[in-house]
C-alpha positions, 0 to 999 in steps of 0.5 A: 449853277456851278458847284463852286457858287455858294450863294444858294447854300444855307446861311450860318445861324447867329451863333447864339443859343436858344434862351433858357426857358424856351418851350418849343415843339421838337423832333428827335433823330437818334444818331446810331452809335452801332451798339445793339442789344435787342433784349434792352430795346437797342436794335439795329445799332440804335444805341451808343456805348462810351468808353466807360461802358455807359449806354445811351441814345445820342439824340439830335433835337430839331425845333419844328415851329416858332421863331427858332424853327430849324435850330438844332441841338444835341443831348443824350438819353441815358439807358445804362451805367456801371456806376449805378441806376441814377443815370438810367432812371433819369433816362426812363423819366425823360422817355416817359415824358416824351411819350406823354407829351407826344401822345397827349397823356396826363402824368396822373392818368393811370387808365389802361389807355394811358398806360399803353401810350407810355409804352414802346409797342415795338419793344425798341427805342427805334420807336423814338426816332422821329417822334415829335413832342413839346420840350423845355430848352435850357442853356449850358455854359461852354467849357474848355473854350467851347461856346454855350450850348442848348440841352433838353431840360425836360418834356412838357406834359399836360399837367403844365399850363404852358403845354395848353398855351402851345396846344390851344393858342398855337403861339410861341411864348417867351421864356419867363423872366425868372432866368438867372441874371447872367442869362437874362443879361445875355438874352437882353443883348440880342434881339429875338427873331420875329415871332410867327404864329403856327400855320402862318402863311408867311415865314414858311413855318412847319404846321405840324402835319396840318391837322386842320382842326380848330385849336390845333397847331396846324389849323388855319381856322380860328374859333370865333371870339364868342364860340366855345371850344368844344374839341379839346386838342387831345381826346379826353382832355379836361380843363387846363392844368387838371388831370384828364380822364383819358379814354384812348388818347391818340398816338402814333398818328392815330386819332378818334373820329371827330377828335383832333389828335396832337399836332405832332403825333408820329 
């Protein structure tokens, strides 16, 4: 094939942003800005520092499954600002939510295992590079002639019912109709991509590591209608929307024997 034949090149997307309120599994790739401060967990140039001396992680988020699989957007996780602690506090809140979402920890669980799961064991933010979690996506209006863009609204954790919709059912959910009228009008003017179920043989959707357990995103098998779900997606998980008495929720790709771990654990 000639290097001047571009038929096999990747197609441009339609230019539309992902609708606000969309929940999707995401992965993080941290773009290194060359700033290093090991005492603050910034190793090997993982951090970025602005002209105003604000320190942050420059993150690329990739949608892993559902109708927007493969779409990418960018956002920052703030770590330090000379203007005060607010930006850093927001960043710490986001990192906590990412760890809880990825590692299957309820925000109200204060067990030793849960506290361990909320930690960066390497004492470096490089541990977040490649992590996978469930996130709520939002749209922001473009400025200065630039188009609209997507941002991370927040990680979705076990205290939210839509978290269980994804984990148990493994299906894409349309955003709620409570979005602003202007956003809703924009959304209605464009056709949504065809929906795919996780693990579907068509469409080539990612299967989140193909955990292969009933009730998990990567599994091809579905429980029979009259069959009681006996294996919760995360170890120690209780009823939907209630705190779990965590007993060692798996993280970093580990799972207890006979217990399916989160489909996107890294």
